[in-house]
C-alpha positions as CSV (number, residue, x, y, z in Angstrom):
1,M,0.0,0.0,0.0
2,L,1.3,3.5,-0.9
3,S,0.4,6.7,0.8
4,K,-1.4,9.4,-1.2
5,R,1.9,11.4,-1.2
6,A,3.9,8.5,-2.5
7,K,1.4,7.8,-5.3
8,H,1.4,11.4,-6.3
9,L,5.2,11.6,-6.5
10,L,5.4,8.3,-8.4
11,K,2.9,9.6,-10.9
12,I,4.9,12.8,-11.4
13,L,8.1,10.9,-11.7
14,V,6.7,8.5,-14.3
15,N,5.1,11.2,-16.3
16,R,8.3,13.4,-16.4
17,Y,10.5,10.4,-17.2
18,I,8.2,9.4,-20.1
19,Y,8.5,12.8,-21.7
20,E,12.1,13.7,-20.7
21,G,13.8,10.3,-20.8
22,Q,16.2,11.3,-18.0
23,P,16.4,10.1,-14.4
24,I,14.3,12.3,-12.2
25,G,15.9,13.8,-9.1
26,S,14.4,14.8,-5.8
27,R,15.0,18.5,-6.4
28,T,13.1,18.3,-9.7
29,L,10.2,16.6,-8.0
30,S,10.1,19.2,-5.2
31,K,9.7,21.9,-7.8
32,D,7.1,20.0,-9.7
33,G,5.1,18.3,-7.0
34,N,3.0,21.1,-5.7
35,L,3.2,19.5,-2.3
36,G,5.4,22.0,-0.5
37,L,7.8,19.1,0.4
38,S,11.5,19.6,0.9
39,P,14.0,17.6,-1.2
40,A,15.0,15.7,1.9
41,T,11.4,14.5,2.5
42,I,11.0,13.6,-1.2
43,R,14.3,11.6,-1.0
44,N,12.8,9.6,1.9
45,V,9.6,8.9,-0.2
46,M,11.8,7.9,-3.2
47,A,13.8,5.5,-0.9
48,D,10.5,3.9,0.1
49,L,9.4,3.5,-3.5
50,E,12.8,2.1,-4.4
51,E,12.5,-0.4,-1.5
52,K,9.1,-1.5,-2.9
53,G,10.7,-2.1,-6.3
54,L,8.8,0.7,-8.1
55,V,11.8,2.9,-9.0
56,F,15.5,2.5,-9.2
57,S,18.6,4.6,-9.8
58,P,20.5,3.6,-13.0
59,H,23.6,5.3,-11.5
60,T,24.7,6.0,-8.0
61,S,24.4,9.8,-8.1
62,S,21.5,10.0,-10.6
63,G,17.8,10.4,-10.1
64,R,15.4,7.5,-10.4
65,I,13.4,6.0,-13.2
66,P,10.4,3.6,-13.0
67,T,10.7,-0.2,-13.0
68,V,8.3,-2.5,-14.8
69,L,6.4,-2.8,-11.5
70,G,6.3,1.0,-11.2
71,Y,5.0,1.3,-14.8
72,R,2.4,-1.3,-14.0
73,L,1.1,0.5,-10.9
74,F,1.1,3.7,-12.8
75,V,-0.9,2.3,-15.8
76,D,-3.4,0.3,-13.6
77,N,-4.0,2.9,-10.9
78,L,-2.6,6.4,-11.6
79,L,-2.9,6.9,-15.3
80,Q,-5.3,9.6,-16.6
81,I,-6.4,8.7,-20.1
82,K,-6.7,11.7,-22.5
83,P,-9.8,11.1,-24.6
84,L,-9.4,11.9,-28.3
85,T,-10.9,15.3,-29.2
86,G,-13.9,15.4,-31.4
87,K,-11.8,16.4,-34.4
88,Q,-9.2,13.6,-33.7
89,E,-12.0,11.0,-33.5
90,N,-13.7,12.3,-36.7
91,D,-10.4,12.4,-38.6
92,L,-9.8,8.8,-37.5
93,R,-13.3,7.6,-38.5
94,Q,-12.8,9.3,-41.9
95,Q,-9.9,7.0,-42.6
96,F,-12.2,4.1,-42.5
97,A,-15.0,5.7,-44.6
98,T,-13.8,4.4,-48.0
99,E,-14.6,0.8,-48.8
100,C,-11.6,-1.4,-49.8
101,N,-10.6,-5.0,-49.8
102,E,-9.6,-6.7,-46.6
103,Q,-5.8,-6.8,-47.3
104,H,-5.7,-3.1,-48.2
105,L,-7.8,-2.3,-45.1
106,L,-5.3,-4.2,-42.8
107,E,-2.3,-2.5,-44.4
108,Q,-4.1,0.9,-44.2
109,T,-4.9,0.3,-40.5
110,S,-1.3,-0.6,-39.7
111,N,0.1,2.5,-41.5
112,L,-2.5,4.7,-39.8
113,L,-1.7,3.4,-36.4
114,S,2.1,3.8,-36.9
115,N,1.7,7.4,-38.2
116,L,-0.6,8.4,-35.3
117,T,1.6,6.9,-32.5
118,N,5.1,7.3,-34.1
119,L,5.7,3.7,-32.9
120,T,5.7,0.3,-34.5
121,S,2.2,-1.0,-35.3
122,L,0.9,-4.4,-36.1
123,V,-2.4,-5.8,-37.2
124,T,-3.0,-9.6,-37.2
125,L,-4.7,-11.1,-40.2
126,P,-8.3,-12.2,-39.3
127,K,-8.5,-15.7,-37.8
128,C,-10.1,-17.8,-40.5
129,C,-12.5,-19.7,-38.3
130,D,-15.3,-18.6,-40.6
131,K,-13.3,-18.9,-43.9
132,S,-14.5,-21.4,-46.4
133,L,-12.2,-22.5,-49.2
134,R,-13.8,-21.7,-52.6
135,H,-10.9,-22.6,-54.9
136,I,-7.1,-23.3,-54.9
137,E,-4.5,-23.2,-57.6
138,F,-0.8,-24.0,-57.6
139,L,1.7,-22.4,-60.0
140,S,5.3,-23.7,-60.3
141,L,8.1,-21.2,-59.7
142,S,11.8,-21.7,-59.8
143,N,14.0,-23.3,-57.2
144,Q,11.5,-25.7,-55.7
145,R,8.9,-23.0,-55.0
146,V,5.2,-23.0,-55.7
147,L,2.8,-20.1,-55.6
148,A,-0.4,-21.2,-53.9
149,I,-3.5,-19.1,-54.7
150,L,-6.3,-19.6,-52.2
151,V,-9.7,-18.1,-52.8
152,F,-12.0,-17.9,-49.7
153,N,-15.6,-17.0,-49.1
154,D,-16.5,-13.5,-50.4
155,A,-13.9,-13.9,-53.1
156,E,-11.0,-13.0,-50.8
157,V,-7.7,-14.1,-52.4
158,E,-4.5,-15.0,-50.5
159,N,-1.3,-15.8,-52.3
160,R,1.4,-17.8,-50.5
161,I,4.8,-18.9,-51.8
162,I,5.6,-22.4,-50.4
163,H,8.9,-24.3,-50.6
164,T,8.6,-27.9,-51.7
165,S,10.8,-31.0,-51.4
166,H,11.4,-31.1,-55.2
167,N,10.3,-29.4,-58.4
168,Y,6.8,-30.4,-59.4
169,S,5.5,-30.3,-63.0
170,A,2.6,-28.1,-63.9
171,N,0.5,-31.3,-64.5
172,E,1.3,-32.7,-61.0
173,L,0.3,-29.4,-59.4
174,Q,-2.9,-29.2,-61.5
175,N,-3.9,-32.7,-60.4
176,A,-3.3,-31.9,-56.8
177,A,-5.3,-28.7,-57.0
178,N,-8.2,-30.6,-58.8
179,Y,-8.2,-33.1,-56.0
180,L,-8.3,-30.4,-53.2
181,N,-11.0,-28.4,-55.0
182,A,-13.2,-31.5,-55.4
183,V,-12.7,-32.6,-51.7
184,C,-12.5,-29.3,-49.9
185,K,-14.6,-26.8,-51.7
186,G,-16.9,-25.0,-49.3
187,E,-15.3,-26.5,-46.2
188,N,-14.0,-24.5,-43.2
189,I,-10.3,-24.0,-43.9
190,K,-9.2,-25.2,-40.4
191,T,-11.3,-28.3,-40.6
192,V,-10.0,-29.0,-44.1
193,R,-6.4,-28.9,-42.9
194,E,-7.0,-31.0,-39.8
195,N,-9.2,-33.7,-41.3
196,L,-7.5,-34.0,-44.7
197,L,-4.0,-34.2,-43.2
198,N,-4.9,-36.6,-40.4
199,E,-6.5,-38.9,-43.0
200,L,-3.7,-38.8,-45.4
201,Q,-1.0,-39.1,-42.9
202,I,-2.3,-42.5,-41.8
203,T,-2.0,-43.9,-45.3
204,R,1.1,-42.0,-46.3
205,Q,3.1,-45.2,-46.8
206,N,0.7,-46.5,-49.4
207,M,0.1,-43.3,-51.4
208,D,0.5,-43.0,-55.1
209,K,2.4,-40.0,-56.5
210,L,-0.7,-37.8,-56.8
211,M,-1.6,-38.3,-53.2
212,Q,2.0,-37.6,-52.1
213,T,1.8,-34.3,-54.0
214,V,-1.6,-33.5,-52.4
215,V,-0.2,-34.1,-48.9
216,E,2.8,-31.8,-49.4
217,M,0.7,-29.1,-51.0
218,A,-2.0,-29.2,-48.4
219,E,0.5,-29.3,-45.5
220,K,2.3,-26.2,-46.7
221,A,-0.5,-24.2,-48.4
222,F,-2.8,-24.5,-45.3
223,D,-0.1,-24.3,-42.7
224,D,-0.7,-21.4,-40.3
225,V,-2.9,-19.8,-43.0
226,D,-4.0,-17.1,-40.6
227,D,-1.1,-16.8,-38.3
228,D,0.4,-13.7,-39.6
229,F,0.4,-9.9,-39.2
230,V,1.0,-6.7,-41.0
231,M,3.7,-4.6,-39.3
232,T,4.6,-0.9,-40.0
233,G,7.0,1.6,-38.6
234,Q,9.8,-0.6,-37.3
235,T,12.4,2.2,-37.8
236,N,10.4,4.5,-35.4
237,L,12.0,2.6,-32.6
238,M,15.4,3.8,-33.6
239,K,14.5,7.3,-32.2
240,F,14.4,6.1,-28.6
241,A,17.7,6.2,-26.7
242,E,16.8,3.1,-24.7
243,L,16.3,1.1,-27.8
244,S,18.9,2.6,-30.1
245,D,21.7,0.2,-29.0
246,I,22.8,-1.6,-32.2
247,E,22.6,-5.0,-30.5
248,K,19.1,-4.4,-29.2
249,L,17.9,-3.1,-32.5
250,R,19.3,-6.0,-34.3
251,D,17.7,-8.5,-32.0
252,L,14.3,-6.6,-32.3
253,F,14.4,-6.6,-36.1
254,I,15.3,-10.3,-36.2
255,A,12.3,-11.0,-33.9
256,F,10.1,-8.9,-36.2
257,N,11.4,-10.8,-39.2
258,E,11.1,-14.2,-37.7
259,K,7.7,-13.3,-36.2
260,R,7.6,-16.3,-33.8
261,D,8.0,-14.4,-30.6
262,I,5.6,-11.7,-31.7
263,L,3.0,-14.2,-32.8
264,H,3.2,-15.9,-29.4
265,L,2.4,-12.7,-27.6
266,L,-0.4,-11.8,-30.0
267,E,-1.9,-15.2,-29.5
268,Q,-2.0,-14.5,-25.7
269,A,-3.7,-11.1,-26.5
270,L,-6.2,-12.8,-28.7
271,K,-7.2,-15.3,-26.0
272,T,-8.0,-12.6,-23.5
273,Q,-10.4,-10.8,-25.8
274,S,-9.8,-7.4,-24.3
275,M,-7.2,-4.6,-24.4
276,Q,-3.9,-5.8,-23.0
277,I,-0.8,-3.9,-22.0
278,F,2.4,-6.0,-21.7
279,I,5.2,-4.0,-20.1
280,G,8.9,-5.1,-20.2
281,E,9.4,-8.7,-19.1
282,E,5.6,-9.1,-19.0
283,C,6.0,-9.6,-22.8
284,G,7.6,-12.9,-22.0
285,K,10.6,-12.5,-24.3
286,K,14.0,-11.1,-23.5
287,V,14.1,-9.2,-26.9
288,L,11.1,-7.2,-25.7
289,C,12.2,-6.5,-22.1
290,D,12.7,-2.7,-22.9
291,C,9.4,-2.5,-24.7
292,T,5.7,-2.2,-24.1
293,V,3.1,-3.9,-26.3
294,I,-0.4,-2.6,-26.3
295,T,-3.1,-4.6,-28.1
296,S,-6.8,-4.4,-28.6
297,P,-9.1,-6.9,-30.3
298,Y,-11.2,-6.3,-33.4
299,I,-14.6,-8.0,-33.7
300,V,-16.6,-9.2,-36.7
301,K,-20.0,-10.9,-36.3
302,D,-19.7,-10.6,-32.5
303,K,-16.5,-12.7,-32.6
304,V,-12.9,-11.6,-31.8
305,I,-11.0,-12.5,-35.0
306,G,-7.8,-10.5,-34.6
307,V,-5.9,-7.9,-32.7
308,I,-4.2,-4.6,-33.5
309,G,-1.4,-3.2,-31.4
310,I,1.7,-1.1,-31.1
311,I,5.2,-1.8,-29.9
312,G,7.3,0.9,-28.4
313,P,9.6,1.7,-25.4
314,T,8.2,1.2,-21.9
315,R,8.7,5.0,-21.8
316,M,5.7,5.9,-24.0
317,P,2.8,8.3,-23.5
318,Y,0.2,5.7,-22.4
319,E,-2.5,8.3,-21.8
320,R,-2.4,9.2,-25.5
321,I,-1.7,5.8,-27.1
322,I,-4.3,3.7,-25.4
323,P,-7.4,5.6,-26.7
324,I,-5.9,5.6,-30.2
325,V,-5.4,1.8,-30.2
326,N,-8.8,1.2,-28.7
327,L,-10.8,3.3,-31.2
328,T,-8.8,2.0,-34.2
329,A,-9.6,-1.6,-33.2
330,K,-13.3,-0.7,-33.1
331,L,-13.2,1.1,-36.4
332,L,-11.4,-1.8,-38.1
333,G,-14.0,-4.3,-36.8
334,S,-16.8,-2.1,-38.0
335,A,-15.2,-1.8,-41.5
336,L,-14.8,-5.6,-41.7
337,N,-18.4,-6.3,-40.6
338,P,-20.7,-7.1,-43.6
339,H,-23.3,-4.3,-44.0
């Protein structure tokens, strides 16, 4: 439990550190606190906050900065959200007023969120729990690669380049596509993958060449078909001193490129079905220990089918970012809902 005085000083310290990026000393707090407290009294309060693990001194003689625990207390209990002005909200709504296809809408949302926050934004592709396969085609590319063209309900098209075990002829690929179109047309894509592959795996040893081709194409074309996201503004993170270390940036960009760590976090956010704020080590990955990830779900037909979010330093203006992420998620859901 913190006293009212301690909470007030912690709030001032976190706010000043967010906007200044420098450790905050007791003398600075005494001028800014409006409490009429001496620097000595404030030093005692700061010592208590440090003992509770809410702040720490990065250097012996410096002021203090918030810990992850300090940020968490600040966000959960002390933060005063700044609602968007009427003009800001109208401007944001206007961005979603023009109809466009799903892929363009997701890319537009990611760009918009990055531009509004000056951070890294991401938008997960909609979970395909309601996607039905209408048609599939395979086109041979060079170097054991195949272009899979998947057409879902509402004529939504998704192209995927898959790497195969060897080069397939155009005829082999056409036969595999014919088989899948005959067996899977109109089926839920997740069910298609699970049922088809389970059935075919059992008889893999006795398959003819066609069925071996079908198995490989189905495994790779339908693999993690909705486990992806659109990301924008990665270079925005280079502006923050705490993330500008070359090693940190390299590790972050590798994580963005490989996607695995980010997808794991987004999957957690999707399961909670509400706005989530992961601070520092709460993200669960060392590469994100100096970052905060804020996510909010978007809803279609009363179902959460994806999340949007931002990645930035733990020292971010939470009171401004949170309402932007929240409203953008609602607008994306509305734009994706059939009229």
